[in-house]
mmJSON file of the N, C-alpha and C atoms, coordinates in Angstrom:
{"data_MODEL":{"atom_site":{
"group_PDB":["ATOM","ATOM","ATOM","ATOM","ATOM","ATOM","ATOM","ATOM","ATOM","ATOM","ATOM","ATOM","ATOM","ATOM","ATOM","ATOM","ATOM","ATOM","ATOM","ATOM","ATOM","ATOM","ATOM","ATOM","ATOM","ATOM","ATOM","ATOM","ATOM","ATOM","ATOM","ATOM","ATOM","ATOM","ATOM","ATOM","ATOM","ATOM","ATOM","ATOM","ATOM","ATOM","ATOM","ATOM","ATOM","ATOM","ATOM","ATOM","ATOM","ATOM","ATOM","ATOM","ATOM","ATOM","ATOM","ATOM","ATOM","ATOM","ATOM","ATOM","ATOM","ATOM","ATOM","ATOM","ATOM","ATOM","ATOM","ATOM","ATOM","ATOM","ATOM","ATOM","ATOM","ATOM","ATOM","ATOM","ATOM","ATOM","ATOM","ATOM","ATOM","ATOM","ATOM","ATOM","ATOM","ATOM","ATOM","ATOM","ATOM","ATOM","ATOM","ATOM","ATOM","ATOM","ATOM","ATOM","ATOM","ATOM","ATOM","ATOM","ATOM","ATOM","ATOM","ATOM","ATOM","ATOM","ATOM","ATOM","ATOM","ATOM","ATOM","ATOM","ATOM","ATOM","ATOM","ATOM","ATOM","ATOM","ATOM","ATOM","ATOM","ATOM","ATOM","ATOM","ATOM","ATOM","ATOM","ATOM","ATOM","ATOM","ATOM","ATOM","ATOM","ATOM","ATOM","ATOM","ATOM","ATOM","ATOM","ATOM","ATOM","ATOM","ATOM","ATOM"],
"id":[1,2,3,4,5,6,7,8,9,10,11,12,13,14,15,16,17,18,19,20,21,22,23,24,25,26,27,28,29,30,31,32,33,34,35,36,37,38,39,40,41,42,43,44,45,46,47,48,49,50,51,52,53,54,55,56,57,58,59,60,61,62,63,64,65,66,67,68,69,70,71,72,73,74,75,76,77,78,79,80,81,82,83,84,85,86,87,88,89,90,91,92,93,94,95,96,97,98,99,100,101,102,103,104,105,106,107,108,109,110,111,112,113,114,115,116,117,118,119,120,121,122,123,124,125,126,127,128,129,130,131,132,133,134,135,136,137,138,139,140,141,142,143,144],
"type_symbol":["N","C","C","N","C","C","N","C","C","N","C","C","N","C","C","N","C","C","N","C","C","N","C","C","N","C","C","N","C","C","N","C","C","N","C","C","N","C","C","N","C","C","N","C","C","N","C","C","N","C","C","N","C","C","N","C","C","N","C","C","N","C","C","N","C","C","N","C","C","N","C","C","N","C","C","N","C","C","N","C","C","N","C","C","N","C","C","N","C","C","N","C","C","N","C","C","N","C","C","N","C","C","N","C","C","N","C","C","N","C","C","N","C","C","N","C","C","N","C","C","N","C","C","N","C","C","N","C","C","N","C","C","N","C","C","N","C","C","N","C","C","N","C","C"],
"label_atom_id":["N","CA","C","N","CA","C","N","CA","C","N","CA","C","N","CA","C","N","CA","C","N","CA","C","N","CA","C","N","CA","C","N","CA","C","N","CA","C","N","CA","C","N","CA","C","N","CA","C","N","CA","C","N","CA","C","N","CA","C","N","CA","C","N","CA","C","N","CA","C","N","CA","C","N","CA","C","N","CA","C","N","CA","C","N","CA","C","N","CA","C","N","CA","C","N","CA","C","N","CA","C","N","CA","C","N","CA","C","N","CA","C","N","CA","C","N","CA","C","N","CA","C","N","CA","C","N","CA","C","N","CA","C","N","CA","C","N","CA","C","N","CA","C","N","CA","C","N","CA","C","N","CA","C","N","CA","C","N","CA","C","N","CA","C","N","CA","C"],
"label_alt_id":[null,null,null,null,null,null,null,null,null,null,null,null,null,null,null,null,null,null,null,null,null,null,null,null,null,null,null,null,null,null,null,null,null,null,null,null,null,null,null,null,null,null,null,null,null,null,null,null,null,null,null,null,null,null,null,null,null,null,null,null,null,null,null,null,null,null,null,null,null,null,null,null,null,null,null,null,null,null,null,null,null,null,null,null,null,null,null,null,null,null,null,null,null,null,null,null,null,null,null,null,null,null,null,null,null,null,null,null,null,null,null,null,null,null,null,null,null,null,null,null,null,null,null,null,null,null,null,null,null,null,null,null,null,null,null,null,null,null,null,null,null,null,null,null],
"label_comp_id":["MET","MET","MET","LEU","LEU","LEU","LEU","LEU","LEU","MET","MET","MET","LEU","LEU","LEU","LEU","LEU","LEU","ASP","ASP","ASP","HIS","HIS","HIS","VAL","VAL","VAL","ARG","ARG","ARG","GLU","GLU","GLU","THR","THR","THR","PHE","PHE","PHE","PHE","PHE","PHE","LEU","LEU","LEU","HIS","HIS","HIS","MET","MET","MET","GLN","GLN","GLN","VAL","VAL","VAL","PRO","PRO","PRO","ASP","ASP","ASP","PRO","PRO","PRO","MET","MET","MET","ILE","ILE","ILE","ALA","ALA","ALA","GLY","GLY","GLY","GLU","GLU","GLU","THR","THR","THR","LEU","LEU","LEU","ALA","ALA","ALA","ASP","ASP","ASP","ARG","ARG","ARG","PHE","PHE","PHE","LEU","LEU","LEU","VAL","VAL","VAL","ASP","ASP","ASP","LEU","LEU","LEU","LEU","LEU","LEU","LEU","LEU","LEU","ILE","ILE","ILE","PHE","PHE","PHE","VAL","VAL","VAL","ARG","ARG","ARG","ARG","ARG","ARG","PHE","PHE","PHE","LEU","LEU","LEU","PHE","PHE","PHE","PHE","PHE","PHE"],
"label_asym_id":["A","A","A","A","A","A","A","A","A","A","A","A","A","A","A","A","A","A","A","A","A","A","A","A","A","A","A","A","A","A","A","A","A","A","A","A","A","A","A","A","A","A","A","A","A","A","A","A","A","A","A","A","A","A","A","A","A","A","A","A","A","A","A","A","A","A","A","A","A","A","A","A","A","A","A","A","A","A","A","A","A","A","A","A","A","A","A","A","A","A","A","A","A","A","A","A","A","A","A","A","A","A","A","A","A","A","A","A","A","A","A","A","A","A","A","A","A","A","A","A","A","A","A","A","A","A","A","A","A","A","A","A","A","A","A","A","A","A","A","A","A","A","A","A"],
"label_entity_id":["1","1","1","1","1","1","1","1","1","1","1","1","1","1","1","1","1","1","1","1","1","1","1","1","1","1","1","1","1","1","1","1","1","1","1","1","1","1","1","1","1","1","1","1","1","1","1","1","1","1","1","1","1","1","1","1","1","1","1","1","1","1","1","1","1","1","1","1","1","1","1","1","1","1","1","1","1","1","1","1","1","1","1","1","1","1","1","1","1","1","1","1","1","1","1","1","1","1","1","1","1","1","1","1","1","1","1","1","1","1","1","1","1","1","1","1","1","1","1","1","1","1","1","1","1","1","1","1","1","1","1","1","1","1","1","1","1","1","1","1","1","1","1","1"],
"label_seq_id":[1,1,1,2,2,2,3,3,3,4,4,4,5,5,5,6,6,6,7,7,7,8,8,8,9,9,9,10,10,10,11,11,11,12,12,12,13,13,13,14,14,14,15,15,15,16,16,16,17,17,17,18,18,18,19,19,19,20,20,20,21,21,21,22,22,22,23,23,23,24,24,24,25,25,25,26,26,26,27,27,27,28,28,28,29,29,29,30,30,30,31,31,31,32,32,32,33,33,33,34,34,34,35,35,35,36,36,36,37,37,37,38,38,38,39,39,39,40,40,40,41,41,41,42,42,42,43,43,43,44,44,44,45,45,45,46,46,46,47,47,47,48,48,48],
"pdbx_PDB_ins_code":[null,null,null,null,null,null,null,null,null,null,null,null,null,null,null,null,null,null,null,null,null,null,null,null,null,null,null,null,null,null,null,null,null,null,null,null,null,null,null,null,null,null,null,null,null,null,null,null,null,null,null,null,null,null,null,null,null,null,null,null,null,null,null,null,null,null,null,null,null,null,null,null,null,null,null,null,null,null,null,null,null,null,null,null,null,null,null,null,null,null,null,null,null,null,null,null,null,null,null,null,null,null,null,null,null,null,null,null,null,null,null,null,null,null,null,null,null,null,null,null,null,null,null,null,null,null,null,null,null,null,null,null,null,null,null,null,null,null,null,null,null,null,null,null],
"Cartn_x":[108.737,107.882,107.242,107.98,107.41,106.261,106.375,105.278,104.027,104.202,103.051,102.441,103.276,102.776,101.964,102.469,101.73,100.409,100.4,99.167,98.117,98.53,97.577,97.094,97.897,97.482,97.06,96.992,96.651,95.277,94.31,92.961,92.919,93.811,93.859,94.195,95.074,95.467,94.377,93.5,92.484,91.101,90.994,89.692,89.0,89.744,89.165,88.935,89.25,89.12,88.088,87.466,86.608,87.495,87.555,88.374,87.434,87.634,86.748,86.927,85.959,85.98,87.159,88.072,89.241,88.901,87.695,87.299,86.882,86.607,86.24,87.508,88.047,89.359,89.35,88.261,88.202,88.242,87.835,87.81,89.028,89.83,90.979,92.104,92.695,93.821,95.031,95.826,96.968,97.984,98.268,99.271,98.786,97.527,96.998,97.005,96.679,96.693,98.096,99.097,100.472,100.984,100.617,101.031,100.382,99.1,98.424,99.041,99.37,99.995,101.364,102.143,103.45,103.312,102.323,102.151,101.7,101.069,100.708,101.964,103.019,104.261,105.05,105.011,105.731,105.137,103.823,103.176,103.635,103.832,104.256,105.637,106.541,107.886,107.905,107.062,107.027,106.362,105.484,104.795,105.731,106.594,107.491,108.737],
"Cartn_y":[112.597,112.819,111.509,110.411,109.126,108.712,109.005,108.683,109.475,110.724,111.536,111.022,110.581,110.015,108.758,107.895,106.687,107.02,108.049,108.453,108.882,109.572,110.074,108.996,107.998,106.948,105.664,105.685,104.485,103.94,104.8,104.338,103.565,103.863,103.14,101.675,101.393,100.02,99.243,99.931,99.266,99.298,99.598,99.643,98.288,97.208,95.868,95.243,95.948,95.41,96.213,95.554,96.249,96.854,98.158,98.853,99.512,99.256,99.868,101.381,102.02,103.472,103.87,104.727,105.083,105.919,106.466,107.269,106.407,105.126,104.216,103.472,103.827,103.308,101.797,101.233,99.792,98.961,99.533,98.802,99.077,100.047,100.429,99.411,99.024,98.094,98.769,97.985,98.542,99.192,98.561,99.14,100.456,100.528,101.791,102.882,102.522,103.487,104.039,103.164,103.604,104.486,104.157,104.989,106.363,106.406,107.7,108.516,107.857,108.548,109.108,108.327,108.782,109.967,109.912,110.982,112.287,112.225,113.461,114.273,113.597,114.291,114.673,113.84,114.132,115.361,115.49,116.65,117.957,117.955,119.181,119.622,118.676,119.037,119.459,118.867,119.244,120.591,120.964,122.245,123.406,123.245,124.341,124.209],
"Cartn_z":[102.212,101.065,100.603,100.694,100.286,101.19,102.482,103.392,103.034,102.676,102.291,100.981,100.065,98.819,99.092,99.955,100.315,100.99,101.787,102.451,101.433,100.392,99.408,98.449,98.171,97.232,97.941,99.244,100.015,99.649,99.422,99.109,97.795,96.878,95.613,95.835,96.794,97.069,97.803,98.509,99.315,98.672,97.387,96.734,96.734,96.64,96.571,97.953,99.021,100.379,101.165,102.13,103.067,104.146,104.202,105.186,106.186,107.484,108.483,108.546,109.134,109.289,110.175,109.71,110.519,111.749,111.802,112.957,114.149,113.922,115.002,115.411,116.554,116.964,117.168,117.608,117.849,116.586,115.464,114.197,113.325,113.69,112.873,113.024,111.916,111.946,112.574,113.279,114.013,113.077,111.944,111.042,110.434,110.1,109.565,110.63,111.854,112.943,113.165,113.162,113.394,112.256,111.027,109.893,109.982,110.324,110.471,111.594,112.687,113.812,113.416,112.697,112.231,111.275,110.406,109.424,110.053,111.202,111.898,112.196,112.65,112.979,111.728,110.702,109.463,108.785,108.791,108.161,108.787,110.076,110.755,110.296,110.092,109.65,108.186,107.359,105.952,105.746,106.638,106.508,106.803,107.789,108.169,107.421],
"occupancy":[1.0,1.0,1.0,1.0,1.0,1.0,1.0,1.0,1.0,1.0,1.0,1.0,1.0,1.0,1.0,1.0,1.0,1.0,1.0,1.0,1.0,1.0,1.0,1.0,1.0,1.0,1.0,1.0,1.0,1.0,1.0,1.0,1.0,1.0,1.0,1.0,1.0,1.0,1.0,1.0,1.0,1.0,1.0,1.0,1.0,1.0,1.0,1.0,1.0,1.0,1.0,1.0,1.0,1.0,1.0,1.0,1.0,1.0,1.0,1.0,1.0,1.0,1.0,1.0,1.0,1.0,1.0,1.0,1.0,1.0,1.0,1.0,1.0,1.0,1.0,1.0,1.0,1.0,1.0,1.0,1.0,1.0,1.0,1.0,1.0,1.0,1.0,1.0,1.0,1.0,1.0,1.0,1.0,1.0,1.0,1.0,1.0,1.0,1.0,1.0,1.0,1.0,1.0,1.0,1.0,1.0,1.0,1.0,1.0,1.0,1.0,1.0,1.0,1.0,1.0,1.0,1.0,1.0,1.0,1.0,1.0,1.0,1.0,1.0,1.0,1.0,1.0,1.0,1.0,1.0,1.0,1.0,1.0,1.0,1.0,1.0,1.0,1.0,1.0,1.0,1.0,1.0,1.0,1.0],
"B_iso_or_equiv":[0.0,0.0,0.0,0.0,0.0,0.0,0.0,0.0,0.0,0.0,0.0,0.0,0.0,0.0,0.0,0.0,0.0,0.0,0.0,0.0,0.0,0.0,0.0,0.0,0.0,0.0,0.0,0.0,0.0,0.0,0.0,0.0,0.0,0.0,0.0,0.0,0.0,0.0,0.0,0.0,0.0,0.0,0.0,0.0,0.0,0.0,0.0,0.0,0.0,0.0,0.0,0.0,0.0,0.0,0.0,0.0,0.0,0.0,0.0,0.0,0.0,0.0,0.0,0.0,0.0,0.0,0.0,0.0,0.0,0.0,0.0,0.0,0.0,0.0,0.0,0.0,0.0,0.0,0.0,0.0,0.0,0.0,0.0,0.0,0.0,0.0,0.0,0.0,0.0,0.0,0.0,0.0,0.0,0.0,0.0,0.0,0.0,0.0,0.0,0.0,0.0,0.0,0.0,0.0,0.0,0.0,0.0,0.0,0.0,0.0,0.0,0.0,0.0,0.0,0.0,0.0,0.0,0.0,0.0,0.0,0.0,0.0,0.0,0.0,0.0,0.0,0.0,0.0,0.0,0.0,0.0,0.0,0.0,0.0,0.0,0.0,0.0,0.0,0.0,0.0,0.0,0.0,0.0,0.0],
"pdbx_formal_charge":[null,null,null,null,null,null,null,null,null,null,null,null,null,null,null,null,null,null,null,null,null,null,null,null,null,null,null,null,null,null,null,null,null,null,null,null,null,null,null,null,null,null,null,null,null,null,null,null,null,null,null,null,null,null,null,null,null,null,null,null,null,null,null,null,null,null,null,null,null,null,null,null,null,null,null,null,null,null,null,null,null,null,null,null,null,null,null,null,null,null,null,null,null,null,null,null,null,null,null,null,null,null,null,null,null,null,null,null,null,null,null,null,null,null,null,null,null,null,null,null,null,null,null,null,null,null,null,null,null,null,null,null,null,null,null,null,null,null,null,null,null,null,null,null],
"auth_seq_id":[1,1,1,2,2,2,3,3,3,4,4,4,5,5,5,6,6,6,7,7,7,8,8,8,9,9,9,10,10,10,11,11,11,12,12,12,13,13,13,14,14,14,15,15,15,16,16,16,17,17,17,18,18,18,19,19,19,20,20,20,21,21,21,22,22,22,23,23,23,24,24,24,25,25,25,26,26,26,27,27,27,28,28,28,29,29,29,30,30,30,31,31,31,32,32,32,33,33,33,34,34,34,35,35,35,36,36,36,37,37,37,38,38,38,39,39,39,40,40,40,41,41,41,42,42,42,43,43,43,44,44,44,45,45,45,46,46,46,47,47,47,48,48,48],
"auth_comp_id":["MET","MET","MET","LEU","LEU","LEU","LEU","LEU","LEU","MET","MET","MET","LEU","LEU","LEU","LEU","LEU","LEU","ASP","ASP","ASP","HIS","HIS","HIS","VAL","VAL","VAL","ARG","ARG","ARG","GLU","GLU","GLU","THR","THR","THR","PHE","PHE","PHE","PHE","PHE","PHE","LEU","LEU","LEU","HIS","HIS","HIS","MET","MET","MET","GLN","GLN","GLN","VAL","VAL","VAL","PRO","PRO","PRO","ASP","ASP","ASP","PRO","PRO","PRO","MET","MET","MET","ILE","ILE","ILE","ALA","ALA","ALA","GLY","GLY","GLY","GLU","GLU","GLU","THR","THR","THR","LEU","LEU","LEU","ALA","ALA","ALA","ASP","ASP","ASP","ARG","ARG","ARG","PHE","PHE","PHE","LEU","LEU","LEU","VAL","VAL","VAL","ASP","ASP","ASP","LEU","LEU","LEU","LEU","LEU","LEU","LEU","LEU","LEU","ILE","ILE","ILE","PHE","PHE","PHE","VAL","VAL","VAL","ARG","ARG","ARG","ARG","ARG","ARG","PHE","PHE","PHE","LEU","LEU","LEU","PHE","PHE","PHE","PHE","PHE","PHE"],
"auth_asym_id":["A","A","A","A","A","A","A","A","A","A","A","A","A","A","A","A","A","A","A","A","A","A","A","A","A","A","A","A","A","A","A","A","A","A","A","A","A","A","A","A","A","A","A","A","A","A","A","A","A","A","A","A","A","A","A","A","A","A","A","A","A","A","A","A","A","A","A","A","A","A","A","A","A","A","A","A","A","A","A","A","A","A","A","A","A","A","A","A","A","A","A","A","A","A","A","A","A","A","A","A","A","A","A","A","A","A","A","A","A","A","A","A","A","A","A","A","A","A","A","A","A","A","A","A","A","A","A","A","A","A","A","A","A","A","A","A","A","A","A","A","A","A","A","A"],
"auth_atom_id":["N","CA","C","N","CA","C","N","CA","C","N","CA","C","N","CA","C","N","CA","C","N","CA","C","N","CA","C","N","CA","C","N","CA","C","N","CA","C","N","CA","C","N","CA","C","N","CA","C","N","CA","C","N","CA","C","N","CA","C","N","CA","C","N","CA","C","N","CA","C","N","CA","C","N","CA","C","N","CA","C","N","CA","C","N","CA","C","N","CA","C","N","CA","C","N","CA","C","N","CA","C","N","CA","C","N","CA","C","N","CA","C","N","CA","C","N","CA","C","N","CA","C","N","CA","C","N","CA","C","N","CA","C","N","CA","C","N","CA","C","N","CA","C","N","CA","C","N","CA","C","N","CA","C","N","CA","C","N","CA","C","N","CA","C","N","CA","C"],
"pdbx_PDB_model_num":[1,1,1,1,1,1,1,1,1,1,1,1,1,1,1,1,1,1,1,1,1,1,1,1,1,1,1,1,1,1,1,1,1,1,1,1,1,1,1,1,1,1,1,1,1,1,1,1,1,1,1,1,1,1,1,1,1,1,1,1,1,1,1,1,1,1,1,1,1,1,1,1,1,1,1,1,1,1,1,1,1,1,1,1,1,1,1,1,1,1,1,1,1,1,1,1,1,1,1,1,1,1,1,1,1,1,1,1,1,1,1,1,1,1,1,1,1,1,1,1,1,1,1,1,1,1,1,1,1,1,1,1,1,1,1,1,1,1,1,1,1,1,1,1]
}}}
């Protein structure tokens, strides 16, 4: 649940920073990519 909370409020923390488009894989930061990848699997378990 904490990971999902961080996912929803993440944009609040990055308002003062230039964040690249997450749809362009070459510009995406590695830590953000890994968190998004992890949350894909977490969402499936929370849904069921």
